[in-house]
Every structure is written in C-alpha cells, then in structure tokens.
C-alpha positions as CSV (number, residue, x, y, z in Angstrom):
1,X,-0.1,0.2,0.3
2,X,3.0,2.6,0.8
3,X,4.5,1.6,-3.0
4,X,0.8,2.2,-4.2
5,X,0.7,5.8,-2.7
6,X,4.5,6.5,-3.8
7,X,3.4,5.4,-7.2
8,X,0.6,7.9,-7.2
9,X,3.0,10.8,-6.5
10,X,5.8,9.7,-8.7
11,X,3.6,9.3,-11.6
12,X,2.3,12.9,-11.0
13,X,5.8,14.4,-10.6
14,X,7.1,12.7,-13.8
15,X,4.9,15.4,-15.8
16,X,6.4,18.4,-13.8
17,X,8.8,20.9,-14.9
18,X,12.5,20.4,-14.9
19,X,12.9,22.6,-11.9
20,X,10.8,20.7,-10.0
21,X,12.3,17.4,-11.1
22,X,14.3,17.2,-7.8
23,X,11.1,16.4,-5.8
24,X,11.2,12.8,-7.4
25,X,14.5,12.0,-5.9
26,X,14.0,13.8,-2.7
27,X,11.0,11.7,-1.9
28,X,12.8,8.5,-3.1
29,X,15.8,9.3,-1.0
30,X,13.5,10.0,1.9
31,X,11.5,7.1,1.4
32,X,14.4,4.6,1.4
33,X,16.3,6.1,4.0
34,X,13.2,5.6,6.3
35,X,12.9,2.0,5.4
36,X,16.7,1.7,5.9
37,X,16.2,3.3,9.4
38,X,13.2,1.1,10.3
39,X,15.3,-1.9,9.3
40,X,18.2,-0.8,11.6
41,X,15.7,-0.2,14.8
42,X,14.2,-3.8,14.1
43,X,17.7,-5.1,15.0
44,X,19.0,-5.8,11.3
45,X,22.9,-5.5,10.9
46,X,24.6,-3.7,7.8
47,X,24.7,-6.9,5.6
48,X,21.0,-7.9,6.2
49,X,20.1,-4.4,5.7
50,X,21.9,-3.9,2.4
51,X,20.3,-7.4,1.5
52,X,16.9,-6.2,2.0
53,X,17.3,-2.8,0.7
54,X,18.1,-4.2,-2.7
55,X,15.2,-6.2,-2.6
56,X,12.8,-3.5,-1.8
57,X,14.4,-1.3,-4.2
58,X,13.8,-3.9,-7.1
59,X,10.7,-4.5,-6.0
60,X,9.7,-0.7,-6.0
61,X,10.9,-0.4,-9.7
62,X,8.9,-3.3,-10.8
63,X,5.9,-2.3,-9.0
64,X,6.2,1.2,-10.3
65,X,6.8,0.1,-13.6
66,X,3.8,-2.0,-13.7
67,X,1.6,0.7,-12.2
68,X,3.0,3.0,-14.6
69,X,2.3,1.0,-17.9
70,X,-1.4,0.3,-16.6
71,X,-2.2,4.0,-16.1
72,X,-0.5,4.9,-19.5
73,X,-2.7,2.0,-20.9
74,X,-5.7,3.4,-19.3
75,X,-5.0,7.0,-20.6
76,X,-4.2,5.9,-24.1
77,X,-8.0,4.2,-24.0
78,X,-6.4,0.6,-24.5
79,X,-8.3,-1.1,-21.7
80,X,-7.1,-1.7,-17.9
81,X,-5.7,-4.9,-18.1
82,X,-2.1,-4.1,-17.2
83,X,-3.4,-2.0,-14.1
84,X,-5.6,-4.6,-12.9
85,X,-2.9,-7.3,-13.3
86,X,-0.5,-5.0,-11.3
87,X,-3.1,-4.6,-8.5
88,X,-3.7,-8.3,-8.3
89,X,-0.2,-9.1,-8.1
90,X,1.2,-6.1,-6.0
91,X,-1.6,-6.0,-3.3
92,X,-3.5,-9.3,-3.6
93,X,-0.2,-11.5,-4.1
94,X,-2.1,-13.0,-7.4
95,X,-4.8,-14.6,-5.1
96,X,-8.2,-15.3,-6.9
97,X,-10.7,-12.6,-6.0
98,X,-13.5,-10.5,-6.8
99,X,-12.9,-8.1,-9.7
100,X,-14.7,-5.4,-7.8
101,X,-11.9,-5.2,-5.2
102,X,-9.3,-4.4,-8.0
103,X,-11.7,-2.0,-9.5
104,X,-11.7,-0.3,-6.1
105,X,-8.1,0.3,-6.4
106,X,-7.9,1.0,-9.7
107,X,-10.6,3.8,-9.4
108,X,-8.6,5.0,-6.4
109,X,-5.4,5.6,-8.3
110,X,-7.0,7.1,-11.3
111,X,-9.2,9.7,-8.8
112,X,-5.9,10.2,-7.0
113,X,-4.0,11.1,-10.2
114,X,-6.9,13.2,-11.5
115,X,-7.0,15.2,-8.0
116,X,-3.2,15.8,-8.2
117,X,-3.3,16.8,-11.8
118,X,-6.3,19.2,-11.2
119,X,-3.8,21.3,-8.9
120,X,-0.7,23.0,-9.0
121,X,2.6,21.3,-7.9
122,X,2.9,23.9,-4.9
123,X,-0.6,23.2,-3.7
124,X,0.0,19.5,-3.5
125,X,3.1,19.9,-1.8
126,X,1.5,22.4,0.8
127,X,-1.0,19.8,1.2
128,X,1.6,17.0,1.8
129,X,0.0,15.2,-1.2
130,X,-3.1,14.6,0.8
131,X,-5.0,11.7,-0.9
132,X,-8.4,11.7,-1.4
133,X,-10.4,9.8,1.0
134,X,-11.5,6.3,0.6
135,X,-15.1,5.9,-0.3
136,X,-17.6,5.3,2.4
137,X,-19.5,2.3,2.7
138,X,-22.3,4.0,1.3
139,X,-20.2,5.2,-2.1
140,X,-19.3,1.4,-2.5
141,X,-21.0,-0.1,-5.4
142,X,-20.8,-3.5,-3.8
143,X,-22.3,-3.8,-0.5
144,X,-21.0,-7.6,0.5
145,X,-18.3,-6.3,2.5
146,X,-17.6,-3.3,4.7
147,X,-14.9,-0.8,3.8
148,X,-13.1,-1.8,6.7
149,X,-13.2,-5.5,5.9
150,X,-12.4,-5.1,2.3
151,X,-9.4,-3.7,3.0
152,X,-8.1,-5.6,6.2
153,X,-9.6,-8.8,5.4
154,X,-8.5,-9.0,1.7
155,X,-5.2,-6.9,1.8
156,X,-4.5,-8.4,5.1
157,X,-3.0,-5.1,6.6
158,X,-1.8,-5.4,10.2
C-alpha cells in the first residue's frame, strides 16, 4: 500500500517542470532512508539491511513500472488489463479475488491522479500530497463487505 501511494505521487511528478524534477529524487531518498532506518531499529545489521534494501528497491521499481504501464494503457484508451494485473499481483499477491476489489483500487489510483493533476504542484506539496478519502461504505457499489473488511481482510494489513 505504501508503494501504491508512492506511485501515485511519482506518476504525478514525472510530468512537472525540470526545476521541480528534484522532488522525485528527494521523495525517493527520504522514503528509502526511512525504510533503512526502520530495518536498523528492528535489529538488522549492515549486511542484512543492504540485502533487504536491494530487494525493496527492485520490488519498488518493478511495481512502479507495472502501475505506470497500466495507467498509461488507460490514458491511451487501450483497456485496463495491465493495471488490473498489477493490482492483483502487488496488493493481492495473485490470489483469485472478486474484480470489484481490483476496481476499487484502480478507481482510487485514477481518482487521486486526476485530483493531483487538477492542482498546482505547490498546492499538492503544501497539502503534503493529501490523498482523497477512501469512499464510504455507502459510496461503494458492492455491498457484500464493509470498507473496513475489504481493506483489512482482503489486503491483510496489520
């Protein structure tokens, strides 16, 4: 879920002016320094941290590439298969799940990108890239699960 939100910001930042391009690198550096610090606080030594960070960075770039290709496919009106597959693999670990759950995250990604793109870079920064709220239970088209159950049970966040 962290990478999904980071992707939304990075995707927005890829189309900004050259003067603002350093924001992407600053965000990347901050995020991975925080991952590194957290691993060290958990008791991992230098060698283990380095190995884990390589895995994190590889996974990060792979996910960002998959999400980007999926959003590009949607923007080019060529379907949504790539983004659906990226969500299925990255959030649900390839489990067989209801398409409505994938659509939930796909809509969330697209709505946030539209939201960020409707505003100036400075406004997004001043607001610390505040994401739009998850929809309420009443706004969800499918009523078989509450939003809480959907996120915690299917994504299995702890």
